[in-house]
C-alpha positions as semicolon CSV with decimal commas, in nm:
position;residue;x (nm);y (nm);z (nm)
1;M;0,044;-0,033;-0,024
2;I;0,311;0,298;0,101
3;P;0,389;0,227;-0,252
4;L;0,089;0,271;-0,456
5;A;0,015;0,541;-0,165
6;A;0,349;0,728;-0,247
7;G;0,281;0,680;-0,611
8;A;-0,037;0,865;-0,631
9;A;0,037;1,114;-0,414
10;A;0,328;1,180;-0,658
11;M;0,068;1,180;-0,935
12;T;-0,150;1,416;-0,757
13;A;0,154;1,661;-0,767
14;A;0,229;1,590;-1,107
15;G;-0,110;1,694;-1,190
16;T;-0,145;1,988;-1,043
17;G;0,182;2,133;-1,223
18;A;0,071;2,027;-1,531
19;A;-0,298;2,160;-1,467
20;L;-0,124;2,546;-1,353
21;L;0,139;2,504;-1,645
22;A;-0,215;2,445;-1,914
23;A;-0,362;2,694;-1,735
24;R;-0,102;2,932;-1,795
25;A;-0,103;2,839;-2,189
26;G;-0,449;2,869;-2,243
27;R;-0,486;2,476;-2,315
28;P;-0,843;2,392;-2,184
29;L;-0,824;2,022;-2,273
30;A;-0,488;1,991;-2,139
31;Y;-0,644;2,155;-1,848
32;G;-0,895;1,934;-1,777
33;I;-0,726;1,608;-1,795
34;A;-0,443;1,735;-1,588
35;K;-0,716;1,791;-1,310
36;A;-0,859;1,455;-1,368
37;L;-0,524;1,284;-1,303
38;A;-0,460;1,476;-1,016
39;S;-0,787;1,427;-0,878
40;A;-0,747;1,049;-0,933
41;G;-0,397;1,041;-0,717
42;F;-0,572;1,148;-0,418
43;V;-0,884;0,929;-0,482
44;V;-0,621;0,635;-0,492
45;V;-0,495;0,757;-0,143
46;G;-0,807;0,776;0,020
47;V;-0,927;0,424;-0,125
48;S;-0,617;0,213;-0,048
49;A;-0,648;0,395;0,311
50;A;-1,005;0,287;0,332
51;V;-0,902;-0,038;0,264
52;G;-0,656;-0,030;0,536
53;A;-0,878;0,101;0,794
54;H;-1,111;-0,262;0,720
55;L;-1,351;0,049;0,558
56;E;-1,455;0,115;0,881
57;V;-1,789;0,347;0,829
58;P;-1,577;0,738;0,905
59;A;-1,308;0,609;0,676
60;A;-1,564;0,453;0,372
61;L;-1,771;0,815;0,387
62;V;-1,491;1,023;0,386
63;A;-1,317;0,803;0,089
64;A;-1,667;0,816;-0,100
65;G;-1,651;1,177;-0,052
66;L;-1,287;1,184;-0,216
67;A;-1,445;1,040;-0,493
68;V;-1,732;1,247;-0,545
69;A;-1,508;1,571;-0,510
70;A;-1,249;1,427;-0,773
71;V;-1,569;1,404;-1,067
72;S;-1,667;1,730;-0,950
73;D;-1,358;1,917;-1,004
74;V;-1,326;1,791;-1,339
75;A;-1,683;1,931;-1,400
76;L;-1,492;2,290;-1,266
77;A;-1,272;2,262;-1,550
78;V;-1,579;2,338;-1,801
79;P;-1,609;2,724;-1,825
80;G;-1,891;2,909;-1,744
81;R;-2,217;2,921;-1,495
82;T;-2,257;2,562;-1,628
83;G;-1,905;2,433;-1,489
84;L;-1,946;2,629;-1,189
85;V;-2,331;2,484;-1,107
86;A;-2,252;2,149;-1,165
87;G;-1,880;2,156;-0,987
88;M;-2,032;2,322;-0,658
89;A;-2,323;2,069;-0,685
90;G;-2,110;1,798;-0,667
91;F;-1,904;1,954;-0,356
92;A;-2,170;1,975;-0,222
93;L;-2,215;1,612;-0,191
94;A;-1,891;1,552;-0,159
95;H;-1,835;1,778;0,159
96;T;-2,165;1,617;0,285
97;L;-2,043;1,284;0,290
98;A;-1,706;1,369;0,427
99;A;-1,867;1,574;0,705
100;S;-2,048;1,261;0,796
101;G;-1,749;1,071;0,807
102;F;-1,603;1,296;0,987
103;A;-1,873;1,389;1,246
104;A;-1,883;0,990;1,349
105;R;-1,536;0,992;1,457
106;A;-1,576;1,306;1,593
107;G;-1,891;1,269;1,825
108;Q;-2,172;1,457;1,883
109;A;-2,022;1,737;2,090
110;W;-1,881;1,870;1,734
111;L;-2,217;1,855;1,582
112;L;-2,346;2,187;1,703
113;P;-2,052;2,408;1,646
114;A;-2,013;2,265;1,320
115;A;-2,405;2,323;1,234
116;V;-2,394;2,693;1,402
117;L;-2,049;2,790;1,195
118;G;-2,173;2,627;0,885
119;A;-2,468;2,847;0,891
120;A;-2,306;3,141;0,979
121;G;-2,050;3,135;0,710
122;G;-2,361;3,044;0,427
123;I;-2,512;3,341;0,542
124;A;-2,223;3,594;0,529
125;V;-2,128;3,386;0,178
126;R;-2,529;3,449;0,030
127;R;-2,522;3,861;0,133
128;W;-2,152;3,885;0,023
129;L;-2,228;3,718;-0,343
130;S;-2,563;3,909;-0,360
131;G;-2,436;4,244;-0,544
132;R;-2,169;3,992;-0,731
133;A;-2,375;3,719;-0,935
134;Q;-2,707;3,690;-1,084
135;G;-3,028;3,493;-0,986
136;A;-3,003;3,181;-0,744
137;L;-2,613;3,161;-0,742
138;P;-2,588;3,365;-0,383
139;V;-2,814;3,132;-0,264
140;A;-2,674;2,780;-0,409
141;A;-2,354;2,980;-0,278
142;G;-2,441;3,003;0,051
143;A;-2,560;2,670;0,087
144;Y;-2,254;2,518;-0,069
145;A;-2,057;2,717;0,161
146;C;-2,259;2,633;0,471
147;V;-2,171;2,297;0,424
148;A;-1,814;2,319;0,329
149;I;-1,763;2,472;0,671
150;A;-1,968;2,226;0,885
151;M;-1,737;1,991;0,668
152;A;-1,399;2,129;0,775
153;V;-1,531;2,223;1,187
154;A;-1,650;1,809;1,181
155;A;-1,266;1,701;1,046
156;A;-1,138;1,952;1,300
157;G;-1,340;1,706;1,564
158;A;-1,176;1,407;1,408
159;A;-0,911;1,544;1,398
160;R;-0,871;1,550;1,770
161;A;-1,049;1,282;1,820
162;A;-0,804;1,073;1,606
163;G;-0,479;1,268;1,705
164;V;-0,380;1,321;1,341
165;W;-0,373;1,651;1,283
166;Q;-0,349;1,644;0,903
167;I;-0,715;1,571;0,857
168;G;-0,800;1,945;1,006
169;L;-0,531;2,093;0,789
170;G;-0,607;1,944;0,493
171;A;-0,996;2,006;0,513
172;A;-0,887;2,367;0,561
173;L;-0,712;2,410;0,301
174;V;-0,967;2,225;0,052
175;V;-1,241;2,526;0,198
176;G;-0,987;2,794;0,169
177;S;-0,940;2,704;-0,204
178;D;-1,310;2,783;-0,262
179;L;-1,150;3,132;-0,179
180;A;-0,993;3,122;-0,502
181;V;-1,275;3,008;-0,741
182;A;-1,487;3,280;-0,593
183;A;-1,191;3,509;-0,691
184;E;-1,164;3,310;-1,024
185;R;-1,529;3,303;-1,092
186;F;-1,650;3,667;-0,953
187;F;-1,403;3,905;-0,995
188;G;-1,147;3,769;-1,295
189;R;-0,839;3,686;-1,101
190;G;-0,752;3,395;-1,328
191;L;-0,441;3,240;-1,369
192;A;-0,337;3,460;-1,013
193;A;-0,651;3,279;-0,817
194;K;-0,535;2,934;-0,986
195;A;-0,192;2,974;-0,859
196;I;-0,293;2,915;-0,478
197;G;-0,632;2,755;-0,534
198;L;-0,503;2,470;-0,720
199;P;-0,237;2,384;-0,528
200;A;-0,388;2,449;-0,182
201;Y;-0,676;2,204;-0,303
202;Y;-0,460;1,904;-0,413
203;A;-0,302;1,923;-0,112
204;G;-0,552;1,923;0,130
205;Q;-0,744;1,728;-0,068
206;I;-0,391;1,442;-0,030
207;L;-0,378;1,526;0,345
208;V;-0,712;1,420;0,402
209;A;-0,655;1,115;0,198
210;F;-0,369;1,023;0,396
211;G;-0,488;1,075;0,719
212;I;-0,804;0,827;0,635
213;A;-0,618;0,511;0,746
214;S;-0,645;0,654;1,123
215;L;-1,044;0,732;1,146
């Protein structure tokens, strides 16, 4: 398992670098392929870790969340509103699966903080985007932020319960990378946002994937 996980992590790192180069060169097909390879790497690490944990419920849920996130991340590579909406919907499901796994490990004491902070974050994002996005997108983004923040809080609880710091840090990096997506989609930051968001996202998912073994 160790050589497999190490090779998969290297594939994620290589895919991240290739995606940045493709974005800089303006090659959307190459960009999507590179992101798919990078995502496949953390899925392999996560699934192998879950198998090593005998597919206990928390580990299996988080690994499933990684798999859904991999598909959703490729959807985000599609330009325009369609890719954004599809990616957000997929990631909302991915975060819900991961949050369920983290919460099962963290315990009931973390449910209320996750719900409260998630709701507060969702409301803040909705208000922030109200004058910057059209239609139902601010509401959808707010709902997504609620789930994502709740997932990160539950991950912090799981990290504390399991004594594995990388789970909490990884989840925080994944949620933080959403800010880069927002900067790209709503403020036209483009390559600058990708240069921060992509490494943060893939590093975060790899950290979470390796931490699954301790759930």
